[in-house]
C-alpha positions as CSV (number, residue, x, y, z in Angstrom):
1,M,4.3,84.5,14.9
2,Q,6.4,87.5,13.9
3,S,7.6,87.1,10.4
4,L,11.3,87.2,9.7
5,L,10.9,88.8,6.3
6,A,8.7,91.7,5.1
7,G,8.2,93.2,1.7
8,P,6.6,92.0,-1.5
9,T,3.9,89.4,-1.6
10,M,5.2,85.9,-1.2
11,Y,3.7,82.6,-2.4
12,A,4.4,79.0,-1.3
13,C,3.9,75.8,-3.1
14,I,4.0,72.2,-1.8
15,D,4.6,69.5,-4.4
16,L,3.5,66.2,-2.8
17,G,5.1,63.6,-5.1
18,S,5.1,59.8,-4.7
19,N,8.8,59.8,-3.9
20,S,9.6,63.2,-2.4
21,F,7.8,66.2,-0.9
22,H,9.0,69.6,-2.0
23,L,8.4,73.1,-0.5
24,L,9.1,76.2,-2.6
25,I,8.6,79.8,-1.4
26,G,9.1,82.7,-3.7
27,E,8.0,86.1,-4.8
28,W,7.2,87.7,-8.2
29,V,10.0,90.1,-9.2
30,D,10.2,91.8,-12.6
31,G,8.1,89.2,-14.4
32,R,9.9,86.2,-12.8
33,I,9.8,84.1,-9.7
34,Q,12.6,84.8,-7.2
35,I,13.1,81.7,-4.9
36,I,13.3,82.6,-1.2
37,E,13.2,79.1,0.4
38,R,13.6,75.6,-1.0
39,C,13.2,72.3,0.9
40,S,12.8,68.7,-0.1
41,E,12.4,65.5,1.8
42,K,12.3,61.9,0.6
43,V,9.0,60.6,2.0
44,Q,8.1,57.8,-0.6
45,L,4.4,58.2,0.1
46,G,3.8,55.9,-2.9
47,E,5.8,53.0,-1.5
48,N,3.9,49.8,-2.3
49,V,0.8,51.7,-3.2
50,G,0.7,49.7,-6.5
51,A,0.5,46.4,-4.7
52,T,-1.6,47.4,-1.6
53,G,-3.8,50.2,-3.1
54,K,-3.2,52.4,-0.1
55,I,-0.6,54.6,1.7
56,S,1.3,52.4,4.3
57,T,1.2,53.4,7.9
58,D,4.9,54.2,7.9
59,A,4.7,56.3,4.8
60,F,1.6,58.1,6.2
61,Q,3.5,59.1,9.3
62,R,6.6,60.2,7.3
63,G,4.3,62.4,5.1
64,L,2.7,64.1,8.1
65,A,6.0,64.7,9.8
66,C,7.4,66.3,6.7
67,L,4.3,68.5,6.4
68,Q,4.8,69.6,10.0
69,H,8.3,70.7,9.1
70,F,7.0,72.5,6.0
71,K,4.4,74.3,8.1
72,L,7.0,75.6,10.5
73,L,9.1,77.0,7.6
74,M,6.0,78.6,6.0
75,D,5.1,80.3,9.2
76,Q,8.4,82.2,9.1
77,Y,7.4,84.2,6.0
78,P,4.6,86.7,5.2
79,L,2.8,84.4,2.8
80,E,-0.4,85.6,1.2
81,Q,-1.3,82.3,-0.5
82,Y,0.0,78.8,-0.8
83,W,-0.8,75.8,-3.0
84,A,-0.4,72.2,-1.9
85,L,-0.9,69.6,-4.6
86,G,-0.9,65.8,-4.4
87,T,0.2,63.8,-7.5
88,N,-0.1,60.1,-8.4
89,A,-0.2,58.6,-4.9
90,F,-3.2,60.8,-4.1
91,R,-4.8,59.7,-7.4
92,V,-4.6,56.0,-6.7
93,A,-4.4,55.4,-2.9
94,S,-7.7,54.4,-1.3
95,N,-6.7,56.3,1.9
96,A,-5.5,59.4,0.3
97,G,-8.6,61.2,1.6
98,L,-7.6,60.4,5.1
99,F,-4.1,61.7,4.6
100,I,-5.6,65.0,3.2
101,K,-7.9,65.2,6.2
102,S,-4.9,64.7,8.6
103,A,-2.9,67.3,6.8
104,G,-5.7,69.7,7.1
105,K,-5.5,69.4,10.9
106,L,-1.9,70.5,10.7
107,G,-3.0,73.6,8.8
108,I,-2.2,72.5,5.3
109,D,-5.0,72.1,2.7
110,I,-4.1,69.6,0.0
111,S,-5.8,69.1,-3.4
112,A,-5.2,66.0,-5.5
113,I,-4.6,66.8,-9.2
114,S,-5.0,64.8,-12.3
115,G,-2.1,63.6,-14.4
116,V,-3.0,66.1,-17.1
117,Q,-3.1,68.9,-14.6
118,E,0.3,67.8,-13.3
119,A,1.7,67.8,-16.9
120,I,0.4,71.3,-17.5
121,L,2.3,72.6,-14.4
122,V,5.4,70.6,-15.2
123,Y,5.6,72.2,-18.6
124,A,5.0,75.7,-17.2
125,G,7.8,75.1,-14.7
126,V,10.3,73.8,-17.3
127,I,9.8,76.6,-19.9
128,S,9.8,79.2,-17.1
129,A,13.6,78.8,-17.0
130,L,14.1,78.6,-20.8
131,P,14.6,81.4,-23.4
132,A,11.4,82.4,-25.3
133,T,12.0,80.9,-28.7
134,D,9.8,79.3,-31.4
135,A,11.4,75.9,-30.9
136,Q,9.0,73.0,-30.2
137,R,10.0,71.3,-27.0
138,L,9.4,67.8,-25.7
139,V,9.3,67.8,-21.9
140,I,9.5,64.6,-19.9
141,D,9.0,64.3,-16.1
142,I,9.6,60.9,-14.5
143,G,8.1,61.0,-11.0
144,G,7.7,58.3,-8.4
145,G,4.3,57.1,-9.6
146,S,3.7,58.7,-13.0
147,T,5.5,60.1,-16.0
148,E,4.3,63.2,-17.8
149,V,5.0,63.8,-21.5
150,I,4.3,67.2,-23.0
151,V,5.1,68.8,-26.4
152,G,4.7,72.5,-26.7
153,K,5.8,75.7,-28.3
154,Q,6.3,78.6,-25.9
155,S,3.2,78.6,-23.7
156,Q,1.1,76.5,-26.2
157,R,0.8,72.8,-25.5
158,L,0.5,70.6,-28.5
159,L,0.4,67.3,-26.5
160,T,-0.3,66.7,-22.8
161,S,-0.2,63.2,-21.4
162,S,0.4,61.4,-18.1
163,L,1.4,57.7,-17.9
164,A,1.1,55.4,-14.9
165,I,4.8,54.6,-14.7
166,G,7.3,56.0,-12.2
167,S,10.5,55.1,-10.4
168,V,8.9,54.1,-7.0
169,A,6.2,52.0,-8.8
170,W,8.8,50.3,-11.0
171,R,11.1,49.6,-8.1
172,D,8.3,48.0,-6.1
173,R,7.2,45.9,-9.2
174,F,10.6,44.8,-10.6
175,F,13.3,45.3,-8.0
176,N,12.2,44.1,-4.6
177,D,14.6,42.5,-2.1
178,Q,14.4,39.0,-3.5
179,F,16.6,40.0,-6.5
180,A,19.2,41.9,-4.6
181,S,21.5,38.9,-4.0
182,D,21.7,37.7,-7.6
183,S,23.3,39.9,-10.2
184,A,22.1,37.7,-13.1
185,R,18.5,38.0,-11.9
186,L,18.9,41.8,-11.6
187,D,20.1,41.8,-15.2
188,R,17.0,39.9,-16.3
189,Q,14.8,42.2,-14.3
190,L,16.2,45.1,-16.1
191,D,15.1,43.5,-19.4
192,K,11.6,42.9,-17.9
193,G,11.4,46.5,-16.6
194,V,12.4,48.0,-19.9
195,K,10.0,45.8,-21.9
196,A,7.0,46.7,-19.7
197,A,8.0,50.4,-19.9
198,K,8.3,50.3,-23.7
199,K,4.8,48.9,-23.9
200,L,3.4,51.9,-22.1
201,F,5.4,54.5,-24.0
202,R,4.4,53.0,-27.3
203,K,0.8,54.0,-26.6
204,T,1.8,57.7,-26.8
205,A,4.6,57.4,-29.4
206,P,2.4,58.1,-32.5
207,A,1.1,61.3,-31.0
208,V,4.5,62.4,-29.8
209,F,6.0,61.9,-33.3
210,R,3.1,63.7,-34.9
211,A,3.6,66.7,-32.6
212,G,7.3,66.9,-33.4
213,W,10.1,68.6,-31.5
214,S,13.6,70.1,-31.9
215,E,14.6,70.2,-28.2
216,V,14.1,67.7,-25.4
217,Y,14.2,68.4,-21.6
218,A,13.7,66.1,-18.7
219,S,13.0,67.2,-15.1
220,S,12.8,66.0,-11.5
221,G,14.9,63.6,-9.4
222,T,15.2,60.5,-11.6
223,S,16.4,62.6,-14.6
224,K,18.7,64.5,-12.4
225,M,20.2,61.3,-11.0
226,L,20.8,59.8,-14.5
227,M,22.2,63.1,-15.8
228,Y,24.8,63.2,-13.1
229,I,25.8,59.6,-13.7
230,C,26.2,60.3,-17.4
231,Q,28.1,63.4,-16.7
232,E,30.5,61.8,-14.2
233,H,31.3,59.0,-16.7
234,G,32.1,61.4,-19.5
235,Y,28.8,61.3,-21.4
236,G,28.1,65.0,-21.9
237,D,27.5,67.9,-19.6
238,G,24.1,68.4,-18.1
239,E,22.7,65.7,-20.4
240,I,21.3,62.2,-20.3
241,R,22.7,60.2,-23.2
242,R,21.1,56.9,-24.3
243,K,24.5,55.6,-25.4
244,G,25.9,56.3,-22.0
245,L,23.0,54.6,-20.1
246,V,23.3,51.5,-22.3
247,Q,27.0,51.3,-21.9
248,L,26.8,51.8,-18.1
249,R,24.3,49.0,-17.6
250,H,26.8,46.5,-16.2
251,A,28.5,49.1,-14.0
252,I,25.1,50.0,-12.6
253,I,24.2,46.4,-11.8
254,E,27.5,45.7,-10.2
255,S,27.2,48.9,-8.1
256,I,23.8,47.8,-6.8
257,F,24.7,44.1,-6.3
258,N,28.0,44.8,-4.5
259,N,26.8,48.0,-2.8
260,T,29.7,49.9,-4.2
261,D,30.0,53.6,-5.1
262,L,28.9,54.7,-8.6
263,P,30.2,58.2,-9.6
264,G,27.4,60.6,-9.9
265,I,24.7,59.0,-7.6
266,K,23.7,60.1,-4.2
267,E,23.2,57.3,-1.6
268,E,19.6,58.3,-0.9
269,R,18.6,57.6,-4.6
270,R,20.3,54.2,-5.0
271,D,17.1,52.3,-4.4
272,L,15.6,54.0,-7.5
273,L,18.5,53.6,-9.8
274,L,17.5,50.4,-11.6
275,A,13.9,51.5,-11.9
276,G,14.9,54.9,-13.2
277,W,17.3,53.4,-15.7
278,C,14.6,51.1,-17.1
279,I,12.1,53.9,-17.6
280,M,14.6,56.3,-19.1
281,V,16.1,53.8,-21.5
282,A,12.7,52.6,-22.6
283,L,11.4,56.1,-23.2
284,M,14.5,57.2,-25.2
285,K,14.4,54.0,-27.4
286,V,10.6,54.3,-28.1
287,Y,10.7,58.0,-28.8
288,E,14.0,57.6,-30.7
289,I,15.9,60.2,-28.5
290,K,19.7,60.1,-28.3
291,R,20.2,62.9,-25.7
292,I,18.1,64.9,-23.3
293,R,18.9,68.1,-21.5
294,F,18.2,68.2,-17.8
295,S,15.8,70.9,-16.6
296,P,16.4,72.0,-13.0
297,T,12.8,73.4,-12.9
298,A,9.7,71.3,-12.8
299,L,6.2,71.0,-11.2
300,R,6.9,73.2,-8.1
301,E,8.3,76.1,-10.2
302,G,5.3,75.7,-12.5
303,M,3.0,76.0,-9.5
304,L,4.7,79.2,-8.4
305,D,4.8,80.6,-11.9
306,F,1.1,79.8,-12.3
307,M,0.2,81.4,-9.0
308,A,2.0,84.6,-9.7
309,K,0.6,85.0,-13.2
310,N,-3.0,84.3,-12.1
311,K,-2.9,86.1,-8.8
312,Q,-6.1,88.0,-9.5
313,T,-8.1,84.8,-10.0
314,L,-6.4,82.3,-7.7
315,K,-9.6,81.4,-5.7
316,T,-11.2,79.7,-8.7
317,L,-8.7,79.3,-11.6
318,R,-11.7,78.2,-13.7
319,N,-9.9,78.8,-17.0
320,S,-7.4,76.2,-16.2
321,D,-9.6,73.8,-14.2
322,M,-7.0,73.8,-11.4
323,P,-7.8,73.3,-7.7
324,A,-8.2,76.4,-5.6
325,V,-5.2,78.1,-3.9
326,S,-5.4,78.4,-0.2
327,Q,-5.0,81.6,1.8
328,A,-2.2,81.6,4.2
329,T,-3.0,82.1,7.9
330,D,-0.9,83.3,10.9
């Protein structure tokens, strides 16, 4: 197919999350990535994986349909290389290998990455958009199936961890349909969800406190949703505030129970609101955080940044123990 664009070398990355699939196409310009194309689709590949241990038939088909769309977009550009990485759902689902094989038939080679590898790339993505200072930063990424927690100073990581807790997994565990018709039960489920999340975050709390930080950033969809809710209700600008989340608890329950609008939230993310609230509130209480800045960059920007900076060794990437990058084909 004739490319629509010509010029500098372009890279593409596909971030296959448990909730959403993301495609990012960019090129390296003057030491930074310039984004050319951005596309996201809510696939929820991790839906009920925690209960069944496998990707459901419907989620499987949604995922392949999304990848077909991504492939059509990628074919419009003169890509030299691309990177398609699967996160938590690919780590835990028994039929993840079958999905990877099916994607390969579409022309997209996927590699599953570990939680630590995911955390490395999340951190790279977040700091790629921040000024180069000596501040120690705590970076948090709440995904659909896992949450990554990193403390670093510039490009040096002092703590890198991944926890098996995410908004899709917590929704499936604590907020299924049987609770939707009872606001009092929803309220009790929030307490249960926060308690379970606290238990997980307490495992990493000592290491997080030992590392120390002066700035905190949170990335990805759940954090973005909670940031907008806080912002629309007067709790800061571009921030997630613990006080705001706690004080908005009743309004959030009523919005879900009555199916009414809640300023700041998009309809397509309503199903993850209660789960996301539980995880963020638990995290902020355990780590003793009052406010968090939202980062618009995350895993996929980290992937592009990593690809561009390591373009001479992309086939092996041995120094970082990352999966190989694929060569783009016409």
